[in-house]
N, C-alpha and C positions, 0 to 999 in steps of 0.2 A: 608294195606300198600303194595306197590310193592316189589317184591322179589329183585329188583335191587337197592332199596333205600339204602343209606349209613346208617349204624347203628354204632353209637358212644357210647359205654357203658359209663354210668355215674353213679356216686355213687347213692345208694338207688335204684338201678335197673331201673333208668329212661333212656330213649333212645332219642337221637336227630336224627331225620330223615329228609333227604333232597332228592329231586328228582334227584340229580346228584351224581356221584361217581368219584373218581380219574380215574378209568378205562374208564368211559364215556368221561371224559375230554381228556384223552390221545387218545381215539378213534377219538374224534372230531379233535384233533390236527393233527392226521395222515390224516384224511379226508380233512382238509383244506390244508395241505401240498401237498397232491396228486392233489387236484383241482387247487391250486394256488401256484406253487413252488416258484415263484418270484413275490411278490406283486407289487414291483416298476415297473416291466416290464408289468404286467397284466393290470394295470390301464392306460396304454398308448393307449389302444383300447377301443371303447365304450362297446363291449361285456365283455371284461375283467374288465372294471370299474364296470359294473353292477354286475358281478360275485363277485367281492370283496365286493361291497356294500351289496349283498345278504348274503354272509357268515358273514360279520360284524354284520348284523341285527340278524342273527341266534344266534351268540354268545351273543349279547347283550340281546336278549329275554331270553335265557336260564340262563344267569348270573343274570338278574333282577328277574327271578323266584326264585333263591336262596335267594335274598334279601327279596322278599315277604314272603317266607317260614320262614326266620329268624324272621321277624316281627311277623308272626303268632305264632311261637314257644315261643317268648318272651312274647307275650300277654297271652298265656296259662300258662306259667310257668316262671315268671320273675327271679326266683332264679337260673334257668339254663341259664340265659342270657349270662354269660361269656363264657360257653362251646359252646353255639349256635353261638356267634359271632366269636369265635376262628375257629370253623370248617368252618363257612361261609367265613371268611377272606381267609382261605387256598384255598377253592374252587374258590372264586372270583379271587384270584391272578392267579389261573391256567387259567381261561378264559381271564383275562387281558393280560397275557403273549402271548396268541394267538392273541388277538385283536390289540396289540401294533403295529406290523409291518403292519397289514391291515389298521389301522387308519392313520398311518404315510403316507403310500402310497396314500391313498385316499385324505388326506389333501393336499399333494403336488399338485395333479391335481386340487382340488378345489381352492387352492391359485393361481395356474397358470391361471385358467379360470377367476377368479375374476380380476387378474392383466390385463389380455388381454381385458376384458370388460372395465376396467378403462382407459386403454391406448386408446381404440377405442373412448370412450366418450371424452377423452381429445383431441384426434386428430380432432374429429368432431367440438368441441368447438373452437379450434384454427383456423380451416378452416372457420367456420362461422364468427369469429372475423376478419380474414383477408379479407373475402369477404365484410364485412360491412365497413372496413376501405377503401378498394378500391372504394366502392360505394360513400363514403363520399368525398374521394379525387377527384373522377370524378365530383361529384356535385359542389364542390368548384371551380374546374377548369372551369366548364361550367359557373358558376356565375361570376367568375373573367373575363372570355372572354366577357360576356354580358356587364359587367360594362365598360370594356375597349372600346367596340364598341360604347356604349352610350357616353363616354367621347370624342371619336373621332368625333361622329356626332355633339356634342356641339361645339368642336373646329372648325369644318368645317362651322357651322352656324355663329360662331363669325367672322371667316375670311370673309365670304360672307357679313356680316354686315359692316365690315371695308371697304371692296371694294366698297360697295354701298355708304358709307359715303364719301369716297374719291371722287367718281364720282359726288356726290351731291355738294361737296365743289367746285370742278372744274367748274361745271355749274354755281354755285353762283358767282365765281370770274369773269367769262366771262360776266355774266349779270349785274354786279355791275355798269358798265359804262352807263347803260340805264338811271337810275335816282336814286337820293339819297333816295327819298321817297320809291321807290320800293326796294332799297337796305335794308333800315331799316325794311321794312315789311318782306323781305326775311330773314334778320338776325333774326327777331323775330320768324318767322316760323321755321327757321333752328334750333334755340335754343330749341323751344318747341319740335321739332322732336327729337333732340338729347336727351333732357331730358326724353322724353317718351321712346325712344329706350333704353336709359341707365337704366331707371326704369324697363322697361320690361326685359332687360338683367339681371339686378341684381335680379329681382324677379324670373326669370327663373333659374339663377344660384343657388339662395337660395333654390328654390324648388328641383333642382337636387341634391344639397348637402343633403337636408333633406331626399330625397328619397334614396340616397346612404347609409346614416346612417340607415334608416329604413330597407333597404335590408340586411345590416349586422346584425341588431338586430332581424329581423324576416324573416329568410330564409324559413321557412315553408310557408309564405304568398307571396313568390316571384312571382308566376305566376299571382296572383290577382293584385299585385302591378304593375307588368309590363303592365297588361291590362289597369290599371288606367292611367299609364304614357302614354301609346299609345293613350288612349282617349284624354288626355290633349294635347298631341302633335298634334293630328288630329284637335282638337278644335283650337289650336293656329294657325295652318296652314289655317284652314277654316276662322278664323278671318282676317288673313293677306290677303287672297284672297278676302274676303268680302269687305275689305277696298279699295282694288284696283278697284273693280267693283261696288262701292257704287252707282255711278250715274246710271249704268245700272239696278241695283237692284231697285232703286227708280221708274224707268219706269215700271218694271215688277211687282212691289209689288201690284199695284191696281188690275191687272188681276189675280194675285195669290190669293189675298184676296177674290175676287169675286168667283173664283173657289173653294176656301177652304170653303167659306160660303155655297155654293151650296152642296158641298160634305158633310159638317157637317150636313146640314139639311137632306140630303138623308140618311146618315148613322144613324142619330138619328131616322128617321122614320123606317128604316130597323131594328134597334136595338129594338125599341118599339114593332114592329110586332114579331120579333124573341123572345123577352122576354115573350110576351103574349102567344105565342105558347109553349115555354118551360114551362111556368107556368101551362098551361092546361095539357101538357104531364106529368109534375111532379105530379100534383094533381091526375091524373088518375093512375099513377104508385103507388103512395102512397096508394090510395084506394085499388088497387088490392093487394099490399103487405100486408096491414092490414087484408084484407079478407083471404089471404093465411095463414098469421101467426095465425089468429084465428082458422082456420080449423086445422092447424098443432097442435096447443096447445090442442084443443079438442081431436084430435086423440091420442096425447101423454098421456093426462089424462086417456083416456079409456084404453090405453095399460098398463100404470102404475097400474091402478086398477086391471086389469086382471092378472098382474104378482105378486101382493102382496102375494097371497098364496104360490107361489114358494119361495119367499124371506123368509117367515116364516118357511117353511119346511127346507130350508138350514140352517137358524139360529138355529132351534131346533136340527138339526142333529149335528151341531158344538157343541152345549151345551151338548148334549148326549154323544158325543165322548170325550169331556173334562171330563165329570163326570165319564165315564167308565175308563178313564186313571187314574184319581185320586183314584177311588175305587179299581182298580186292580194293582196299583203300587207295585212292589215287595219291601220288606224290605231288603235292602242290608247292609252288615256289614262294608264293607270297603269304604273309601272315593273314592278310585280309581274306584271301580265298580259303585258307585253312579254317579261320574263324567262321566264315559263312557255311562251309561244309559241316563243321561240328554242330553249329546251331541248328542247321537243317536236319541233321541226323539225330538230334536229341529225342524227338518223339519216338523214333525207331528204338533207340536205346531204352526209353521208358517202357516200350512194349516188351522188349526182351526181359527187362527186370520183372515186369508183371508176370510174364510167362514162367520165368525161372522160379518165382515165389509161389506159383500155383500149387495148392494142395487140394485134396478132395474135401469140398465143403461139407460140414455136418448138416444133416437134414434138420430143418426147423422143427422144434418140438411142438406138438399140438397141445393147446391148453384144455 
């Protein structure tokens, strides 16, 4: 035993021995006091914080050494347990009195850092939420402006229809004097026109109402819906123009159909020739690709066969290393030592697992 060990005389000439003494504790107290006169001030700087942390770890290590010695003494002589615990408690309290101000000062900084991090995360979250709300508000404002513009366009079209209707009625009144028969025919045509225009207006209004409801329900599909509406509006405009120039279209249709037929025959011929060429090119590429894959597969099989002895050597080495560790594992008495040994050995066990799982890697395919 060390000459500096504490000797506590016990009945029947037994002794309780610890690696620390009150003199050593007081010496450590003076050392800590000289190195860190004011723990609260010291932890305010990075170097001071690390110094406090180091001293705290030193005290903790030496104090826990007393606990380990206490356990050893009780395991060897349980009947002296009360004396061992008493002296250990006294020595432990000496260390704890040194640790208390150090631990308190360190905890203040740790708590302050934790709160600062929580405040930073909270501020970032609030900022992100505010940005998201601003984005949603801007999107809603944009959609509202688009709906208002669409409604304005519809109102303008309705006004234009009313103006045309009034003009048409005026012309009808002026022409009524020509003949009653013509008047009845014009009335019939006028009614049919109004009915058709009214039906078209109602259908258009119903479609617009449905589209507005769909825009509200499906904002994510707004752009696609707007494209569809634009296409429908373009079609409606094209139909209106087509009606106005129907007579001219009838004259041009024959020529258009003749040209379309010639163009279709020409495109069909070109398509057949193109497809035939593409088929020949594709079959040639597929043949070349099949030949290349066969050559690569053969080369890969030859490389795998060549590498198999190396794979076996690596596996045999991993098995031998595992067996050597099992055969030479030290018999440790304490759980703490066993746990330390196992944790230290974990990287070696991982290496053995990687070596055991090794297979010949396939060669990367070239594109």
